[in-house]
N, C-alpha and C positions, 0 to 999 in steps of 0.2 A: 742664514736660516733657510730651511726649505721654503719654497714659495711657488705660487701659481702665476702664470702669465697668459696673455693672449685673449682674455675675456673681459669685455667692458661691462661694468655694472650699470643698472638702470638708475634714473634720477632718484627714485625712492631709496634704492640701496645706498646711493651716495649720501643722502640725507641721514640715513641710519648710521653710516660710518662716521659722519661729522660729529654726531652726538656721542659716539663711542671713541672718537679720536683715532680712527683707523685710516691708513693711507688708501688712496683711491687707485693706485696702479699696481701695487704688489701686496700679496698677503704674506705676512710673516707668521709662521706657525711654530710654536715651541716644540722642541723635540721631546718625545716620550722617553721613558726609561728604556734601557737596552732590553731586548727580549729575553725572557727566561726560557731557555730552550728546553727545559725539562717539562714545560707545559705542552704535552703532546695529546691533549684531550681532543676528542672529536666533537665538532660542533657544526651547526648549520641551521637550516631552513626552519621556518616556523611550523609549529604543529597546526596552527590555523593562520591564514593570511588575512589581513584586514583590508577591506575595500572602502572606498570613499562613499559616505552617505548611504550605505546599505544597498548600493546598486547591484543589479544582477551581474554575475561574473561574465567574462568574455565568452562568446561562443567559440566552438572549435575553429570556425572559419576566421573569426576575428583574430584568434591567437596565431593561426597558421599564417595569415597575411602579415601580422605584426612581425613575426620572426623571419619570414621569407626564405625558409630553408627547412631541411629535415629537423623536426622537433624544435623549431625556433620558439614555439610556445612554452618550452620548458622554463624559460626565464620570464614569461609574461602571462602567467596564469591569473594574475590579479588584475584588478581595475587599475590602470596606469594613469589615472587622472590626477597626477601629482602636480600641484601648483608650484611653479618655479619659486623657491624660497629665497633666491638670490645667490649670486656667485660667492660673495663674501659675507657669510653669516657668522657672528661671533660664536666661537666654539669654547665652551667651558672646559677647562682642562681638569681631568680626573686622574689622579695618580693611581694607575693600575697597570697590570701587565698587558702588553699588546695582545690582540686577539688572534694573531697568526704566529705560529712558531714551527720550527722544523719538527718533524715527528720522530726523530731518531734518538732524542734525549742526549745528544752529544755535547761537545763543549760550546761555550758561548762564542758568538761570532766576533771576529776581530773588527776594530773600527777601521775607518778609511782615512783618518787624518784630515788634512785640508783639501783633499782631492774633490773636484766638482763633478757631479754626475747629473745627467739630464735624461728624464723620462718623459714621454709624451702620451697623453690620453686623447684618443680619437673617438669622439661620440657625437651624435646629432644634437646640437643645441638649438637649431632652427630647422624648420621643415618637418619631414616625416619622422615620427617617433621621438620628437624633441622632449616630450615629458619623461620618457624613460632615460634619454640621454642626460637630462638635468639631474634626475635622481642618481644616476651613476656618477656624475660629477660630484654631487654632494657626498656620496660614500667615499669617493677618492680623496676628498678633503679630510675626512675622518682618518683614512689610512695614512695620509701624508702626516697628519698630526701624531698618529700613534707609532708609525713604523718606519719612517724615512729619516735619514740623518740630516744634520744641519747644513751640509753642503749640497743637498740635492735640490734641483729645480724641476718642477712639474709643469711642463708645457700643456696648455689646454687648446685643442684644435677641434673646430666645429666641422663635422663631415657633411652637414646639411641634409643628412639622410639619403644621400645618393652615392653611387659608385664613383662618379666624377668628383664629388666633394671629398670623398674619402681619399682618392688618389692625390688631390691637391693638398689635403691636410697632411698626408704622409710626407709628401715632398717638402712642404714648408717645415715640418718638424725635423726632418733629416738635414735640411739646409741650416737649421739652427742648432745642430749638433746632438740631436736625440740619439741616445745609445740603446733605447728600447722603446718600442711602440706598443701601447696597451689599447686594444681595440683594432678595427672598428667592431660594430655590433654584428653585422650580417655577412653571410658568405660572399655575396656579390661585391660588397664593399671591400672585404679582405682581398679578394682576387684583384681588385683594382689597385689596392695599395701595395700589394706584394712585390711587383717588379722593381719599384724604387727602393724598397727596403732590402731586397736581395742584392741589388747592385751595390749598395753601401755595406752589405754584410751586417745588417741590423735586424734583430729578430722582431717578430710580431707575436703578441699574445692576444688573439682575437676572441671575442665573446660568442662566436658562432659555435654551433654543434654539428656542423656539416663536416664529416671526416674527409670529404673530397678536397678541401682546401688546405689540409695539414701537410707539413713536410717542407723541406728546403728552407728552414728558418721560420716557418709559420706554425704556431702552436694553436690548437683549438681548445678553448677553456670551457665551453658550454657543456651541458649534460647531454650526452649522446644517447639516442634511443636504444642502441644495441646493448649498452651496459645495464640499462633499466630492465629491458626485456629478459636478458640473461639472469638477472638477479631474481625477478619475480617468478620466472619459469623454474629456475633451480629450486627455489623455496617451495613452490607449489608441488613439484615432483617429490620432494623430500617429505611433504605432508600428505601424500597419497593421491594427488591428482594424476590421472593417467591419460586422458584424452581431452584436448582443448579445441575450441573454436575461437574465432577472432572477428571483431568488428573494428574496421580501420577506415580512416578517411581516404577518399579517392584523390590522393595527391602524393607529393614526394615523401612527406612524412609517413603516410600510410605504407608506401612501398618499402621505406627503410625499416618500419616495424615488422613487416612481413618477412623481409630478408633476415632480420635478427631473430624472429620467431622460428623460422625454419632451421637456422643453425643451432639455436638454444634447445629446441626439443630433441634434436638428435643427441646432443651432449647429455641431456637429462633423462633420456629414455622415454619420452612422451611421444604421442602421435597427435597430428593435427586433423581434426574432423572436417572443418570447413572454414573458409575465410570469406567474409562478406565486406565489400567496400560500400561505404555510404557517402552521399553527397555532403560536402562541407557546409552547405547551407541548411542541412537537416531536412530537406524536402522529401526524402525517400526513407526516413528513419523507420516508419512503421512497416513499410514493405520489406525492407532489409531484415528486420527482426522476424517477420513472419516466415521468410525463407529459412532463416536459421532455426526457427521453432519447428519447422517441418522436418529438418534433419534431426533435431533433438528427439522428436517423437519417434522417428524411424530408427534411431540408434538405440532405442530402448528394447530392441529385440535381443533374444539370447545369442544370436550369431554375431552381434557387434558389440565392441567395447562402448559403453555409453559415454556421452559427453559429460564430463564432470567439472569442466572449467571453461569460462568464456572471458577472453581478454578484450577489454574495451579501451581502445586507444583514443580517448577523447577527454574533454574537460568541460567544466561550466554547464551551461544549459544543454549543450549537445549530449554530454554524459548523462545528465539526469533524465533527459528524454529517452535515450536508448535504454537505460536501465529500467525505466518505468514500463516501456513497451515489453521488455523481456519478462518482467514480473507477471504480465498478463498472460503470456504465451508459454512460459517455461516455469517449471517448479523450481524456483531459485533456492529452495532449501536443500536441493540435491545437487546444485551446481554452484561452484565457487566463482564469483566474479573477480577478475584480476585487472590491474591497471598500472599506469605509469605515474610519474610525478605530476601529470596534468590533473590528477585527482586531488592534489594537495591544496584544497581550497576550503575556506570555512563554511561555505554553503553546502558542501557535499554531505556532511553528516546528517543534514535534515532530510535527505532523500531516503525513505524507508527501503526502496529497492536495492540500495547500495549497502545497507547494513550487513556487516560481516564480510564485506569485500576486502581484498588485500591489494596493496600496491607498493611499488618500490619508489623511494624518494630519499633525499638527503636527510640525515638524522637531526633531531632537535639538539640543542646544546647551547651554542653561543649566540643564536639568533636573538634571544630575549635581550641580552646585553647590548648587542648591536642596534636592535630596534629602539631601545631606550635612548641610547646616545644619539641616534639619528633624529628621533622625535624631539629631543631637547634642543638639538642644534638647528633643526630646520622646520620645526613645527608641522610635521607631516609624517605619514607612515611610509616606510621604505618598501618598494616592490622587491620581488625576489632578485631581479637583475642588479639591484644596488649592492647586494652581498658579493656578487661576482666581481664587481669593480673594486670593492674593498679588498678582497683576497688577492686580486691581480696586482694592485698597487703595493700591497704589503709584501707580496712575493718579490716585486722589484726591489723593495727595501732590503730584503734578505740577500738578493744577488749583489747589491751594492756593498753591503757589509762584508760579504765573503769575497769581494773583488772578482766576481764572475760575470758581471753584467755585460762585458764585452765578448764573452765566449759562448753565450747561449744560442747564437745563431746556428751553431752546429749541435745537433742532438747527440753526437758522439762525445761531446764534452761532459755530459752527465750532470750538469748543474741542475736541471729540472727533473731528473729521473732518479732522485735519491731513493735508496732502497726502501725506507720506511715512509717516505712521502712527507707531506707538510700538513699541519692541522690548521684549518681556518674556519670561518663562519660557515662555509659550504661543505664542511666535513673534511676528512682526510683525502688528499689528492696527490698525484704526481703525474708527470708526463711520460708516455711511452716513447720508444724510439721512433715511432711514426708521427710524433708531435701531437697526439690526442691525449687529453686529460683522462687519467684513470682515477675513478672515484669509489669510495666505500659508501654503499647505500644501505639504508635500513628498510625493513618491511613493516608497513603499517596495516592496521585493521580499522575499518570504519565502524564506529559505534553510533549510538543514537545522539550523543552529545559531543562528539569529537573524533580524534584519531588516537590510537595507542600503538606504541612500538611493540611488536610481537617478536621481532628478531633484529637485534641491534647489529650495526655494521661491525666489521672487523676493525680493530684498533690501528692497524697498519697494513703494510703490504709484505707478502712473503716472496722471496726470490727476486729475480731481475725484473725490469720494467717490460711492459708489453712491447712486442716487436712491431 
């Protein structure tokens, strides 16, 4: 049976296991039914994300520190205070189709017979970001149950939240025969783990969204800012927006957003009026907005195209603060506020200044079912990053069933760049030849009581993968 190894349970977990007659060294998980590959529906992220205890969402600074890379906050916009529910929690089997299926509607995958496959999950279970790492491990267990075959072993390796720990975890997993590494979380840890994996010819599917680490057998699975910016800018242009300004954090993420904005506006036929950088601690938010308001008022002259769109690349308290200052200095009824997935938080609809704003994010769909299964299994709410882990482990199951797990180190093999992509909790995705995940995103509008999808994502991908 597929099983987990390498993580020791707590005494309390052992007590729970004894009551349930569960072994203390290996988790045996029943195999779910074979995937129905005709299920190519798009699914993903929550329309609203639940936080613990009604606490304030993370600030932009907190989110950016948490991810430690360009748009690391994209998988951490929620409160990640997820209590460790235990490595081995009884999972109630529900007979239903797996939540990840190929998006091309082709034939069913062949089985692998009695062959043994080994996949390793590299996440921080101690040290920095261990709460998120534990949540991702929980989701991996669900994916193991739903989408991996009887002969697959899932190795669990603790990266300790450091590059050094990630390098050690990768080396250990490779020594134990891992054919695919899932993780680590952050770009610096992926860089540290990559040399050993490349030496062995084993691919890494990392949760980073830093494009710079992709290539040579390393795949980036996170949500990159350039795809979100392109999606929202293209939609805004098609809806009549002609000149945009931007408020971005003064860090690597902000610079990545600006680069993506410059490229996107050229393709969409828009112009950029002004870009203002704000401190990630929010200390200069009012000053930055006042500078932008000055430009807005000066652009109202007949000789200039007026600013009719403002991109705010922030989330949580930082986003609400910037939007509130804007509403005092700019007539927001004449300006469309635009955003990224960082807006996708349940506390955002309560901010009047953001009402009517548009942002790009993964579509709703399969999140509700995933969230329910996660909560039943672990008695807690899953953060966004947990869905990434579920989809990545499920993708590994597909590679095993199609006997391609040993060939994904080379992007030329095409195993991860299927024409129509794959449908998972995080929506339709595939990998480009550059190793970066290409995703189909929806456009949301902020209303007084939630978010509504005003432009759904495409159901699949046309043409070849991104170069």
